[in-house]
N, C-alpha and C positions, 0 to 999 in steps of 0.2 A: 503494499500500499504507499503509495506514496503524500508526502505532505508537504506543504508549502505553508509559509509566514508571512503574515500582513500585519502591520500597526496601520492606528488610528490615530489620527493627533486630534487633540482639541478640539481643532473645528470642523472634526468627522469626516476627513480626508483620508482615502486609503491610500497604501505604499506598498509596494512586491518589488523589495530587494532598492528602495532607493528611489520608483518611480512609480509617480502619483498615476492610479486607476480611476480614467474617467469616464468610461464608459458608461453610461445612464443604464443599460441593461445587467451589466455585471453589477453595477451597484445596487439595485434594485433586487436581483436574484440574492446577492449576499446577506443583505439586512430583511427577505422573505422567509430566508433556510436558515437563518443565523440561531444556533441551538448555545445553550449555557450549560458544560457538563456540570459533574458535583462537586469536583473542584473550582469551580467561579471561572474556568476559562469558556472563552467563546468559539465555536467551532462551525464549518459550511462541512460536510460534506457532499460531493459532488462526481460521481462517476468513481465510486471506490478511495478519493483523493480527500485528505483530509485538510482542510483550510483552517487555520489557528490564526485568531486575530487577537494583538496585544495592544494593549490602551490603557490610557493611564487614571482612565474613569468608568466610560460607557462607547460602546464601538456605536450607539442610538446619540447622534448629536441632532436638534432641529436647527436648521440652515434659515428656515424663512417660514414665513406663515400668511395666510389669508384670512383676516379679521374682517368676518362680515358684522355689517351693525343695521341694526333697525333703527330710525328714529334717532340718532347719533349715540346710542345704545350699542354695547358689543353684544351679540346675539350668538356667536358662535366660532371659533377657530380652527382652521386647519392646518393639519404640521406637516412640514416640508421636511423630509430629510434628504439623503445623500443619494443621486441617483434619478430623481425625484417621486421616491417613493411619497406617498402623501396617506392620511387617515386623519380624522377628527378626535380634537381633543378630549380629551373626557377631563371635566374639570375637578372631577372629586379626587381626581389621583397627584393633584398639582402639589409638591413639596418643595421648600426652599432649604438649603445645606450651605450654609456660610453662604458665600456670596452669589451661589447658583440654583437656579434655578432646573426643577426635575418633574416631570410627569410618566405615566406607564405607555407605553406602546404595544401594538402586535395582542391587542385585548387583555391587556395586563401582563404580559409574561416576559416584558424588558424595561427598566428605568432607564428613560433618556433626557439629557441635560439640553436645556435651552442655549444654543448659542449666541454670539454676543449679538445679530443681526436679530434672530428671532426675539431677543429680549427688547430691543428696540422698538420693535414693532408693538410688542405688546406692552410699553409702557405706560402709554395715555391710559390701561383699561387697569393699570395696579393702583392699588391705596392703600392705607395703614386701617386694619380696621381689627378694636379692642388691643392694641399693640403688637399687631403681628400683621405680615402683608395679607393681602385680598387680592383678587380678581373682581374688578364690575362686571359682572353679564347681568346681562339684562337690568343695568340699571342698580343690582342689589350687590352688595361686599359677599365673595363665598370667599371664605379664610383659607390661605396657602398653610400647608401643616409644615410647623418652624422642625428642623432636624436639628440637632448640635445647634453652637453657640451662632449668631448674626452673623454677620461677614464685617469686614472691615469698614 
């Protein structure tokens, strides 16, 4: 069985032997086929080949958003990851850890981090509620679960 190693940087870019993988179909396939092994590593099996992904955090990085508004209020958010893989945000899964914002993707199976661009797009809809961060959805604050100490 052949094995390949990939790295995923903090911006969600995927590299193999120093070259960035930019083919959208390949990136979408990786995100859709990704598994997490019992020891916490990330793996994609394709044609009996093991493709291992090393990352400082999570291989799922939200690169941009589509924020739908109704009457000037946020109604829904579509998350866009590498390779233009997209899915709706489940606001119940939002959590903040230090300076980073996360949610769950792929039916809650994986934790995804909001990249800088995605956070900037969401910023107009973020507020403080009861001493913590909140998402203003349909005009109402929805608390974002805080994990660990707040960021700087």
